[in-house]
C-alpha positions as CSV (number, residue, x, y, z in Angstrom):
1,M,-26.2,3.6,15.5
2,R,-22.8,3.6,17.4
3,I,-22.4,-0.1,17.4
4,A,-22.9,0.1,13.6
5,Q,-20.5,2.9,13.1
6,I,-17.8,0.8,15.1
7,V,-18.3,-2.3,13.4
8,A,-17.8,-0.5,9.9
9,G,-14.6,0.9,11.4
10,V,-13.4,-2.0,12.2
11,L,-14.1,-3.6,9.2
12,F,-12.5,-1.1,7.0
13,G,-9.3,-1.1,9.2
14,V,-9.0,-4.5,8.7
15,L,-9.7,-4.2,5.2
16,V,-6.8,-1.3,4.7
17,F,-4.3,-3.6,6.8
18,L,-5.1,-6.4,4.1
19,A,-4.7,-4.3,1.1
20,L,-1.1,-2.8,3.0
21,D,0.2,-6.0,3.7
22,Y,-0.5,-7.3,0.4
23,V,0.7,-4.6,-1.8
24,L,3.8,-3.3,0.0
25,P,6.9,-4.4,-0.8
26,S,8.4,-7.3,1.7
27,R,12.2,-8.8,1.8
28,N,13.1,-12.3,2.7
29,T,16.6,-13.7,2.9
30,V,16.9,-17.5,1.5
31,R,18.6,-19.8,-0.9
32,I,17.3,-20.1,-4.5
33,V,17.3,-23.8,-5.2
34,E,16.0,-23.7,-8.7
35,V,14.2,-21.7,-11.4
36,S,11.7,-23.0,-13.9
37,N,8.2,-22.4,-16.1
38,R,5.8,-24.4,-16.0
39,L,2.1,-24.1,-16.9
40,T,-0.2,-23.0,-14.4
41,N,-4.1,-23.2,-14.1
42,V,-5.3,-19.7,-13.6
43,G,-9.1,-19.8,-12.6
44,A,-10.5,-18.5,-9.5
45,N,-7.5,-17.3,-7.9
46,A,-6.7,-15.0,-11.3
47,I,-6.9,-11.7,-9.1
48,F,-3.1,-13.2,-7.6
49,Y,-1.4,-13.5,-10.9
50,A,-0.7,-11.0,-13.3
51,A,-3.1,-9.2,-15.5
52,P,-3.9,-10.2,-19.2
53,E,-2.9,-6.6,-20.2
54,T,0.5,-7.5,-19.3
55,G,0.8,-10.0,-22.2
56,A,1.1,-13.1,-19.7
57,A,1.0,-16.1,-22.5
58,E,-2.2,-18.8,-21.9
59,T,-2.7,-21.7,-24.0
60,A,-6.1,-22.7,-25.7
61,D,-7.2,-24.7,-22.2
62,G,-6.2,-21.4,-19.9
63,R,-3.1,-22.5,-18.7
64,R,-0.7,-20.0,-18.1
65,D,3.4,-20.3,-18.8
66,V,4.6,-18.3,-15.3
67,R,8.1,-18.1,-14.1
68,F,8.8,-19.8,-10.7
69,I,11.8,-19.0,-8.3
70,S,12.1,-22.1,-5.7
71,T,13.5,-21.2,-2.5
72,V,14.8,-22.3,1.0
73,R,14.5,-20.1,4.1
74,P,17.7,-20.0,6.3
75,N,14.9,-22.5,8.9
76,G,15.1,-25.0,6.0
77,K,11.0,-24.4,5.4
78,P,10.7,-23.9,1.3
79,F,9.4,-20.8,-0.3
80,V,7.9,-20.4,-3.9
81,Y,8.2,-17.3,-5.9
82,R,6.2,-16.2,-9.1
83,N,8.0,-14.1,-11.1
84,E,5.8,-11.9,-13.9
85,D,5.6,-8.8,-15.3
86,T,3.0,-5.8,-13.5
87,G,3.6,-3.3,-16.3
88,L,0.6,-0.2,-16.0
89,I,-1.5,-2.7,-13.7
90,W,-2.0,-2.3,-9.9
91,P,-0.2,-2.4,-7.8
92,P,2.1,-0.1,-9.2
93,Y,5.4,-1.6,-9.6
94,F,5.6,-0.9,-13.2
95,K,8.0,-4.4,-13.4
96,Y,8.8,-5.2,-17.2
97,D,12.0,-7.3,-16.8
98,S,10.7,-10.7,-15.3
99,A,12.9,-12.4,-18.0
100,N,16.3,-10.5,-16.5
101,L,15.1,-11.1,-12.8
102,H,14.8,-14.8,-14.0
103,A,18.5,-14.9,-15.3
104,V,20.0,-13.1,-12.2
105,A,17.9,-15.5,-10.2
106,A,19.6,-18.6,-12.3
107,D,22.8,-17.3,-11.6
108,Q,22.0,-17.4,-7.7
109,V,21.3,-21.1,-7.4
110,S,23.4,-22.9,-5.5
111,T,23.2,-26.1,-2.7
112,V,23.3,-26.4,0.7
113,A,27.3,-27.4,0.7
114,N,28.0,-24.0,-1.1
115,P,25.1,-21.8,-0.4
116,K,24.6,-18.7,-2.0
117,W,22.0,-16.5,-0.1
118,V,20.1,-13.3,-1.3
119,S,17.5,-11.2,-0.1
120,V,14.4,-11.1,-2.5
121,T,11.8,-8.4,-2.4
122,A,8.5,-9.3,-3.0
123,Y,4.7,-8.5,-2.8
124,G,2.0,-10.6,-1.7
125,W,0.9,-14.0,-0.2
126,R,1.6,-17.5,-0.4
127,I,-1.2,-19.5,-0.2
128,P,-0.3,-23.3,-0.9
129,W,-3.9,-24.9,-0.9
130,W,-5.2,-22.0,-3.2
131,S,-1.9,-21.8,-5.3
132,V,-1.2,-18.7,-5.0
133,Y,2.4,-17.1,-4.8
134,P,4.1,-13.5,-4.0
135,N,5.7,-11.8,-6.8
136,A,9.4,-11.1,-6.9
137,V,10.3,-8.2,-7.8
138,G,14.4,-7.9,-6.9
139,I,17.2,-10.4,-5.8
140,Q,20.3,-8.8,-3.8
141,P,22.8,-11.0,-3.1
142,V,24.1,-10.6,0.5
143,A,26.8,-12.4,2.9
144,G,24.7,-14.7,4.7
145,P,21.5,-16.3,6.1
146,D,21.6,-13.8,9.0
147,I,21.9,-10.6,7.0
148,D,18.6,-9.2,6.7
149,P,18.2,-5.7,4.8
150,P,16.2,-2.7,6.2
151,N,12.8,-2.5,3.8
152,W,13.2,1.1,3.2
153,P,10.3,1.2,0.4
154,A,8.0,-0.1,2.9
155,L,9.2,2.1,5.4
156,V,9.0,5.1,3.4
157,I,5.6,4.4,1.9
158,L,4.5,4.0,5.6
159,G,6.0,6.9,6.5
160,L,4.4,9.2,4.2
161,M,0.6,7.3,4.6
162,G,1.2,8.2,8.4
163,V,2.4,12.2,7.7
164,L,-0.7,12.4,5.2
165,L,-3.0,10.5,7.6
166,A,-1.9,13.1,10.3
167,V,-2.7,15.9,8.5
168,G,-5.8,14.9,7.4
169,W,-6.5,14.3,10.8
170,R,-6.1,17.3,12.0
171,A,-7.4,19.6,9.0
172,W,-11.0,17.7,9.9
173,N,-10.6,18.3,13.8
174,R,-10.0,22.2,12.8
175,F,-13.2,22.1,10.7
176,R,-15.2,20.1,13.4
177,D,-14.2,22.6,15.9
178,G,-14.8,25.3,13.9
179,R,-18.4,24.0,13.4
180,H,-18.6,23.6,16.8
181,D,-17.7,27.0,17.7
182,R,-20.1,29.0,15.4
183,R,-23.0,26.4,16.9
184,L,-22.1,27.7,20.7
185,V,-21.8,31.5,19.2
186,S,-25.4,31.0,17.5
187,V,-27.1,29.4,20.8
188,D,-25.3,32.4,23.0
189,R,-26.3,34.9,20.5
190,G,-30.0,33.9,20.5
191,P,-32.8,35.2,17.3
192,A,-31.6,38.4,16.4
193,A,-34.1,40.9,16.1
194,P,-35.0,42.5,12.7
195,A,-32.8,45.4,12.1
196,D,-33.2,48.8,10.3
197,P,-31.6,48.2,6.6
198,G,-29.6,51.6,7.7
199,E,-28.7,50.2,11.0
200,A,-27.6,47.2,9.3
201,R,-25.0,48.3,6.8
202,Q,-23.2,50.5,8.9
203,G,-22.7,47.6,11.5
204,W,-21.4,45.5,8.4
205,T,-19.2,48.4,7.6
206,T,-17.7,48.7,10.9
207,S,-17.2,45.2,11.6
208,H,-15.0,45.1,8.2
209,V,-13.3,48.1,9.3
210,R,-12.6,46.9,12.4
211,R,-11.1,43.7,11.3
212,W,-8.9,45.4,8.6
213,W,-7.2,47.5,11.6
214,S,-6.6,44.8,13.7
215,G,-5.1,43.0,10.6
216,I,-2.9,46.1,10.0
217,R,-1.9,46.6,14.0
218,R,-0.6,42.8,14.1
């Protein structure tokens, strides 16, 4: 039973880590080389694309018109983002300005001879063999390829989650310790002998009066 609990806890921790890694925003300094729209086959990987409720345009054969932002990292490796609205669907980025963001990206297109470096904020994963792309949610120009702005949104969210976890853990420990103490008191006292109803009422009244007086003295 103990081994099963440990395995379940490890699996739960892995799932939480993967969920946070996908949902939380990340920032990368890149150079934009192209912005484009292309029809994309969305099938088994549809979970990594915008939901139909966001108004994503699809053709009769199930292909979707998706905006893409092609970039190159400072080390020369390519990295491609998609640019889709999230609307009110999970994750809660409430993004409705994909068209405006595409215009911003187009304005930052540059060449190797005259580079423009930007910090792209996005969420999601890049899985090339499954045609999965992170969704860009913001673009900020930076002075050079070595500039890496701090990821304040992710840090704030993780900080709040840490505080909530600490408060919940403390409350659970206090609850558990309280139950443990009550059990010890019950064992020490042993089974109570039947008491006279009059004595029980008198004892109950005396006990409450003592607690009330102790509260006043504090």
